[in-house]
C-alpha positions as CSV (number, residue, x, y, z in Angstrom):
1,M,-8.6,-1.4,-94.3
2,A,-6.4,-1.1,-90.9
3,L,-3.3,-2.0,-90.6
4,E,-2.9,-4.7,-89.4
5,A,-5.4,-6.5,-92.0
6,T,-2.8,-5.1,-94.6
7,V,-0.1,-7.2,-92.8
8,E,-2.1,-10.2,-92.9
9,A,-2.9,-9.7,-96.2
10,V,0.3,-9.9,-98.2
11,V,1.7,-11.8,-95.6
12,A,-0.9,-14.3,-96.5
13,F,-1.1,-13.4,-100.2
14,V,3.1,-14.8,-99.6
15,R,2.2,-18.2,-98.2
16,E,0.2,-19.6,-100.7
17,H,2.2,-17.5,-103.7
18,E,5.9,-18.1,-102.2
19,H,7.7,-17.5,-106.2
20,W,6.1,-14.3,-105.7
21,A,8.3,-13.3,-103.1
22,A,10.4,-10.7,-104.5
23,P,7.4,-9.1,-106.9
24,V,6.0,-7.9,-103.2
25,A,8.7,-7.2,-101.2
26,F,10.0,-4.6,-104.7
27,V,6.9,-3.6,-104.3
28,V,6.5,-3.3,-100.3
29,A,9.2,-1.1,-99.8
30,F,8.4,0.9,-103.0
31,G,5.5,2.1,-101.4
32,E,7.3,2.2,-97.8
33,S,9.8,5.2,-99.4
34,F,7.2,6.8,-102.1
35,C,6.5,9.7,-100.2
36,F,2.8,9.3,-101.2
37,L,2.3,5.8,-100.1
38,S,4.9,5.5,-96.9
39,L,2.0,6.9,-94.8
40,L,-0.6,4.2,-95.9
41,I,1.8,1.1,-96.0
42,P,2.9,-0.2,-93.1
43,G,5.8,-1.2,-95.6
44,T,8.5,-2.9,-92.6
45,A,5.5,-4.9,-90.9
46,I,5.3,-6.7,-94.1
47,L,8.6,-7.2,-95.2
48,V,9.8,-8.5,-92.1
49,G,6.4,-10.7,-92.0
50,I,7.5,-12.2,-95.3
51,A,10.6,-12.9,-94.3
52,A,9.6,-15.1,-91.1
53,L,6.4,-16.7,-93.2
54,L,9.6,-18.1,-95.4
55,A,11.8,-19.1,-92.7
56,A,9.1,-20.7,-91.1
57,S,8.3,-23.0,-94.5
58,G,11.9,-24.2,-95.1
59,I,13.4,-22.8,-97.5
60,E,17.0,-21.8,-98.8
61,M,18.8,-18.8,-97.3
62,H,19.5,-18.9,-101.3
63,V,15.8,-18.4,-102.0
64,L,15.1,-15.2,-100.0
65,W,18.5,-13.4,-101.7
66,P,15.8,-12.0,-104.8
67,A,13.6,-10.8,-102.0
68,I,16.1,-8.8,-100.6
69,V,17.6,-7.6,-103.8
70,A,14.2,-6.5,-104.5
71,A,13.3,-4.6,-101.4
72,G,16.7,-2.7,-102.2
73,F,15.7,-2.0,-106.0
74,G,12.4,-0.7,-104.5
75,G,14.2,1.3,-102.1
76,T,16.0,3.2,-103.8
77,L,13.5,3.7,-106.8
78,G,10.9,4.9,-104.2
79,Y,13.2,7.5,-102.9
80,A,14.9,8.9,-106.7
81,V,11.0,9.2,-107.4
82,S,10.3,11.4,-104.0
83,F,14.1,13.2,-104.9
84,W,12.6,14.4,-108.4
85,I,9.2,15.3,-106.9
86,G,10.6,17.2,-104.8
87,R,13.4,18.8,-107.3
88,Y,10.0,19.5,-109.5
89,F,7.6,21.1,-107.5
90,Q,10.4,22.9,-104.9
91,D,8.1,25.5,-103.0
92,S,5.3,24.1,-103.8
93,V,5.4,20.9,-102.6
94,H,3.2,21.9,-99.3
95,K,-0.1,22.4,-102.3
96,I,0.4,18.0,-102.6
97,W,-0.8,15.5,-100.6
98,P,-0.3,14.5,-97.4
99,F,1.9,18.0,-96.7
100,T,-1.6,19.8,-97.2
101,T,-3.0,17.9,-94.2
102,R,0.5,16.9,-92.3
103,P,2.6,20.0,-92.7
104,H,5.0,19.4,-89.6
105,L,6.5,16.9,-91.9
106,I,7.9,18.7,-93.7
107,S,9.4,20.7,-91.2
108,Q,10.4,18.2,-88.9
109,A,12.9,16.7,-92.4
110,E,14.2,19.7,-93.4
111,E,15.5,19.9,-89.3
112,F,16.5,16.5,-90.5
113,F,18.0,17.2,-93.5
114,D,19.6,20.4,-92.4
115,T,21.5,18.8,-89.5
116,Y,22.0,15.5,-90.8
117,G,22.6,16.6,-95.0
118,A,24.0,13.8,-97.4
119,F,23.8,12.0,-94.2
120,G,20.9,12.4,-94.0
121,V,19.4,11.1,-97.2
122,F,21.4,7.6,-95.7
123,L,20.2,7.7,-92.3
124,G,16.5,8.7,-93.6
125,H,15.7,5.2,-94.4
126,F,16.1,4.3,-90.8
127,F,13.5,6.3,-89.2
128,G,10.2,6.5,-89.9
129,P,8.3,9.6,-89.1
130,V,10.8,11.6,-92.4
131,R,11.6,8.2,-93.8
132,A,10.1,9.7,-97.1
133,V,10.1,13.3,-96.5
134,I,13.7,13.5,-97.2
135,P,13.8,13.0,-100.7
136,V,11.4,15.3,-101.1
137,V,13.3,17.5,-99.1
138,A,16.6,17.3,-100.9
139,G,15.3,17.7,-104.1
140,M,13.8,20.9,-102.6
141,F,17.3,22.4,-101.6
142,R,18.9,20.8,-104.9
143,M,20.8,18.8,-103.4
144,R,23.5,17.1,-106.4
145,E,22.0,14.1,-107.8
146,I,25.0,11.7,-107.8
147,P,25.6,11.9,-103.9
148,F,22.0,11.7,-103.3
149,Q,21.5,8.7,-105.8
150,I,24.7,7.0,-103.3
151,A,23.5,7.5,-100.4
152,N,20.0,6.2,-101.6
153,V,21.2,2.7,-102.8
154,L,23.4,2.3,-100.4
155,S,21.1,3.2,-97.1
156,A,18.2,0.9,-99.8
157,F,19.8,-2.0,-99.5
158,I,21.4,-2.0,-96.1
159,W,18.3,-1.4,-95.1
160,A,16.1,-3.9,-97.5
161,G,18.9,-6.5,-95.6
162,G,18.4,-5.2,-92.1
163,V,14.4,-5.7,-92.1
164,I,14.5,-9.7,-94.0
165,A,17.9,-11.4,-92.8
166,P,17.5,-10.6,-88.9
167,A,13.9,-12.0,-89.4
168,F,14.7,-15.0,-91.6
169,F,17.3,-16.4,-89.2
170,L,15.3,-15.8,-85.9
171,V,12.5,-17.7,-87.3
172,T,15.7,-20.1,-89.1
173,F,17.8,-20.5,-86.1
174,K,15.3,-18.9,-82.8
175,D,15.9,-22.3,-80.8
176,E,19.8,-21.8,-80.4
177,V,20.0,-17.8,-80.4
178,I,17.2,-18.5,-77.1
179,A,19.3,-20.9,-76.1
180,F,22.0,-19.0,-76.8
181,L,20.8,-16.1,-74.7
182,A,19.4,-17.7,-71.9
183,A,22.9,-19.7,-71.4
184,H,23.9,-15.7,-70.6
185,Q,21.5,-14.0,-69.2
186,Y,23.1,-11.3,-67.0
187,A,25.4,-10.6,-70.4
188,V,22.0,-9.7,-72.3
189,A,21.1,-7.9,-69.2
190,A,23.3,-5.7,-69.3
191,A,22.8,-5.2,-72.3
192,L,19.3,-4.4,-72.4
193,F,21.0,-1.8,-69.7
194,A,23.2,-0.3,-72.0
195,L,20.2,-0.3,-74.6
196,A,17.5,1.6,-72.3
197,L,20.2,3.6,-71.6
198,A,21.1,4.8,-75.0
199,N,18.0,5.1,-75.5
200,S,17.2,8.1,-73.1
201,I,19.6,9.8,-75.5
202,P,18.1,12.0,-77.8
203,R,19.5,11.5,-81.1
204,P,17.8,10.2,-84.4
205,I,20.9,7.8,-84.7
206,L,20.1,6.2,-81.4
207,F,16.6,6.0,-80.7
208,V,15.1,3.8,-83.2
209,P,17.3,1.6,-83.6
210,T,18.3,1.3,-79.2
211,L,14.0,0.8,-78.5
212,I,13.9,-2.1,-80.9
213,L,16.5,-4.0,-80.1
214,A,15.8,-3.8,-76.1
215,F,11.9,-4.7,-77.4
216,G,14.1,-7.8,-79.6
217,L,16.1,-8.9,-76.9
218,A,13.6,-8.7,-74.0
219,T,11.1,-10.8,-76.4
220,L,13.7,-13.3,-76.7
221,M,14.2,-13.6,-73.3
222,V,11.3,-14.0,-71.7
223,L,10.3,-16.6,-74.9
224,G,13.0,-18.6,-74.0
225,K,11.9,-18.6,-70.2
226,G,14.6,-16.8,-69.0
227,D,14.6,-14.8,-65.4
228,V,11.6,-12.3,-66.4
229,P,13.1,-10.0,-63.2
230,L,16.7,-10.0,-63.8
231,I,15.5,-8.9,-67.5
232,A,12.7,-6.4,-66.0
233,F,15.3,-4.6,-63.2
234,A,17.8,-4.3,-65.9
235,A,15.5,-2.3,-68.4
236,A,13.9,0.1,-65.6
237,A,17.8,0.7,-64.2
238,G,18.7,1.6,-67.7
239,A,15.6,4.4,-68.2
240,F,16.5,5.6,-64.5
241,A,19.9,5.7,-65.2
242,G,19.4,7.7,-68.3
243,D,17.1,10.2,-66.9
244,V,19.6,10.9,-63.6
245,Y,22.3,11.5,-66.3
246,A,19.8,14.4,-68.4
247,Y,18.5,15.8,-65.4
248,A,22.3,16.1,-64.1
249,K,22.9,17.9,-67.7
250,G,20.1,20.1,-66.6
251,R,21.2,21.2,-62.7
252,S,25.2,21.7,-64.2
253,G,24.1,23.5,-68.1
254,R,20.8,25.6,-67.4
255,R,22.6,28.3,-70.2
256,D,23.5,26.2,-72.5
257,R,22.2,23.1,-72.5
258,I,20.8,23.2,-76.3
259,D,24.7,22.3,-76.7
260,T,24.5,20.7,-74.1
261,W,26.0,16.6,-75.4
262,P,25.3,14.2,-76.3
263,F,21.7,16.1,-76.5
264,S,21.1,16.9,-80.5
265,A,17.3,18.1,-80.0
266,T,16.8,21.7,-81.7
267,P,15.9,24.7,-79.7
268,K,11.9,24.5,-80.0
269,Q,12.1,21.1,-79.3
270,H,14.0,22.3,-76.2
271,A,11.1,24.7,-76.2
272,D,8.6,22.4,-75.9
273,A,10.0,19.6,-73.6
274,A,10.0,22.8,-71.5
275,A,6.3,23.6,-72.0
276,F,5.4,19.9,-71.3
277,V,7.3,20.3,-68.3
278,E,5.6,23.6,-66.4
279,R,2.3,22.2,-67.5
280,S,2.1,19.0,-66.4
281,G,4.9,19.0,-63.4
282,L,5.7,15.3,-62.6
283,V,3.2,14.2,-64.7
284,S,5.3,14.9,-68.2
285,L,7.8,13.3,-67.0
286,L,6.0,9.8,-65.4
287,I,4.6,9.8,-69.7
288,S,7.3,10.9,-71.2
289,K,9.0,7.8,-71.7
290,F,6.0,7.3,-74.3
291,Q,6.6,10.4,-76.4
292,G,9.7,9.3,-78.6
293,F,12.5,12.4,-78.0
294,N,10.6,14.1,-75.2
295,R,12.0,10.7,-73.0
296,G,15.9,12.4,-72.9
297,L,14.4,15.7,-72.6
298,V,11.8,15.8,-70.2
299,P,13.9,15.2,-67.3
300,L,16.8,17.3,-68.7
301,E,14.7,20.7,-68.2
302,M,13.6,19.2,-65.3
303,G,16.9,19.7,-64.2
304,V,17.2,23.3,-66.7
305,L,13.7,24.1,-64.2
306,S,15.5,23.0,-60.9
307,R,13.0,20.7,-59.8
308,P,14.0,19.4,-56.3
309,A,15.8,16.6,-57.1
310,I,13.3,13.7,-55.0
311,P,10.8,13.6,-56.1
312,V,12.2,14.3,-59.1
313,L,14.2,10.8,-59.1
314,A,11.1,9.1,-57.4
315,V,8.9,9.5,-60.2
316,S,11.7,8.8,-62.6
317,A,12.1,5.8,-60.8
318,V,8.3,4.8,-61.5
319,S,8.4,5.9,-64.9
320,A,11.0,3.7,-65.3
321,L,9.4,0.5,-63.9
322,I,6.3,1.0,-66.5
323,W,8.6,2.1,-69.6
324,S,10.3,-1.9,-68.4
325,A,6.9,-3.9,-68.1
326,A,5.2,-2.3,-71.3
327,L,8.8,-3.6,-73.1
328,I,8.4,-7.2,-71.5
329,L,4.0,-7.2,-71.0
330,P,4.1,-8.4,-75.1
331,A,6.1,-11.4,-75.1
332,V,5.1,-12.3,-71.9
333,L,1.2,-12.8,-72.7
334,I,2.0,-14.2,-75.6
335,T,3.9,-16.9,-73.6
336,K,0.5,-17.2,-71.5
337,L,-1.4,-17.9,-74.9
338,I,1.1,-20.2,-76.5
339,A,1.2,-21.7,-73.0
């Protein structure tokens, strides 16, 4: 079953059986946080859909609290079981599916855990690619149980509330939210500029949240019939400014680019980005904004390699406009369909 069909099936079930919202939220959150199911269950999308559905049905917030609490417990248990699996199997974890077919998941989680330690357990709930692998690695590294569980419980409940509550409130108060944003369009444009700029910095703690916030703001502005050229220009300007900053840092810090603040990539990620630039030239910059971490590393490596500034900045401007259009286009299409 395709991911979209899975989301639709679960949300449809909750639509017909609202009293099952909390048990379903528990199961979905567990699957999203458990190392063997996280690749199969689009848990975040399902929880957002459930929250939006319940809000649209007119229920009060106190009815939604059980779903948030249940999701928090589900996320906690999924992480805890993954931790115990890592502790039990240790060096033989890589022989178990899905790590047999996706060995890079372990290496990515190890790098993440090495960088952030116990705080990485807390952050892990919020980062899809390594979410359910981090507790496995924490168990493999014999992290102490109490610090792990403290970070696990806190982050699981914050994640559950952060996924469910905003969707509920946005649907419940969508008219008020859209009206407020429409009345402060220049402030929203400034926020989009800042989010696009921050999104170009390759730090895990910034990349995913800033992308989600930028997409959400742009969508609300388009649905609220805001000034589309203004918000498109603001997002593109922020993305372009991020490229300019990274390119300048690469030119000025060629010998110590790995330690150049605020970049936090590993030597391998820098090497891969540099190889991509060498292989694809300016095309690498054109498509880098759709390649996650490479978004900030490619212009940095362009500077390190002393590529001419004018062609780099010209391609960066085009790439920023394409990225901005991709950010806004889904909402524009939705508006056209429902008009």
